[in-house]
C-alpha positions in Angstrom: 8.5 -5.5 -2.2 9.8 -7.1 -5.4 10.1 -5.6 -8.8 11.4 -2.3 -10.1 9.6 0.8 -8.9 11.2 3.1 -11.4 10.8 3.0 -15.2 11.2 5.0 -18.3 9.0 5.3 -21.3 8.5 7.8 -24.1 5.8 10.2 -25.2 5.6 12.0 -28.5 5.1 15.7 -28.2 3.4 16.7 -31.5 3.6 20.4 -30.6 7.4 20.4 -30.4 7.7 17.5 -32.9 10.0 15.5 -30.5 10.0 12.4 -28.4 10.0 13.1 -24.7 11.3 10.6 -22.2 9.2 10.1 -19.2 10.7 8.9 -15.9 8.4 7.2 -13.5 9.4 6.8 -9.8 8.3 6.8 -6.2 7.9 10.3 -4.8 10.5 11.4 -2.3 10.8 14.1 0.4 12.8 16.3 -2.1 9.7 16.5 -4.3 7.7 18.5 -1.9 8.1 21.9 -3.6 7.5 20.4 -7.1 4.4 18.6 -5.9 3.1 21.8 -4.2 3.6 23.6 -7.6 1.9 20.8 -9.5 -1.0 20.8 -7.0 -1.4 24.6 -7.5 -1.5 24.1 -11.3 -4.2 21.5 -10.9 -6.2 23.4 -8.3 -5.8 20.4 -6.0 -4.7 20.0 -2.4 -1.0 19.2 -2.0 -0.4 15.5 -1.6 0.6 14.1 1.8 0.7 10.4 1.0 3.5 8.6 -0.7 2.9 8.1 -4.4 4.3 7.7 -7.8 5.4 10.6 -10.0 6.1 11.1 -13.7 8.9 13.5 -14.7 9.6 15.0 -18.2 12.7 17.0 -18.8 13.3 17.2 -15.0 9.8 18.5 -14.2 7.0 16.6 -12.5 3.9 16.4 -14.6 1.8 13.9 -12.7 1.4 12.2 -9.3 -0.8 9.3 -8.2 -1.2 8.5 -4.5 -0.3 4.9 -3.4 -2.7 5.3 -0.5 -5.9 6.5 -2.1 -5.3 6.9 -5.8 -5.5 10.7 -5.7 -4.3 12.1 -9.0 -2.6 15.5 -9.6 -1.6 16.3 -13.1 -0.2 19.3 -15.0 -3.2 20.7 -17.0 -0.9 22.2 -19.6 0.7 18.8 -20.5 -0.8 15.8 -22.2 -1.0 13.5 -19.2 -3.9 11.2 -19.8 -1.7 8.3 -20.8 1.0 9.1 -18.2 -1.6 9.0 -15.5 -3.0 5.7 -16.8 0.5 4.2 -16.5 1.0 5.6 -13.0 -2.4 4.3 -11.9 -1.6 0.8 -13.3 1.8 0.7 -11.5 0.3 2.0 -8.3 -2.4 -0.8 -8.4 0.4 -3.3 -9.0 2.3 -2.1 -6.0 -0.8 -2.1 -3.8 -1.5 -5.7 -4.9 2.0 -6.7 -4.2 2.0 -5.1 -0.8 -1.4 -6.7 0.0 -0.1 -10.1 -1.0 3.0 -9.7 1.1 0.9 -8.6 4.1 -1.3 -11.7 3.6 1.7 -14.0 3.4 3.1 -12.4 6.5 -0.1 -12.9 8.5 -0.4 -16.5 7.3 3.2 -17.1 8.3 2.6 -15.5 11.7 -0.4 -17.8 12.3 1.5 -20.9 11.4 4.5 -19.9 13.6 2.1 -19.2 16.5 1.2 -22.9 16.7 4.6 -23.8 17.7 6.7 -26.8 16.6 4.8 -29.8 15.5 5.9 -33.4 16.0 6.1 -34.7 12.5 6.5 -38.3 13.7 2.9 -38.6 14.7 -0.1 -38.0 12.4 -3.1 -36.0 13.5 -6.7 -36.9 12.8 -9.6 -34.6 12.0 -11.0 -34.9 15.6 -7.7 -33.8 17.1 -6.5 -37.2 18.4 -3.0 -38.3 17.6 -2.4 -41.4 15.6 0.0 -43.8 17.3 -1.0 -42.5 20.7 -3.5 -43.8 23.2 -4.4 -40.3 24.5 -6.4 -37.6 22.9 -5.1 -34.1 22.6 
């Protein structure tokens, strides 16, 4: 997979009159307790699929599943824009993974044909140019 997975952006917190830095990254095994807490706040089932999370001041405030797009967000935080960014990045990663898988399958199909003799040309009906026998 190419491209950065992690990123930082800022969100203005009008209630505290300050700029909060949001850290976006792939969820990790160490996030299990924080994700469980987040799911409880959002009255949602705990996530089991890998996903992206957004963190503010060291606390997870949102999660988006890479598998099915499930969203879990802290209902006491302004997370609409954060979730939108996580969804966008998750879609980009899914598209990149799909493109890589398609390229891998295409490469596999080509390699399954075996080596090709590049000194002879092939016609549409399968006969070989420069040869008296058909394939």
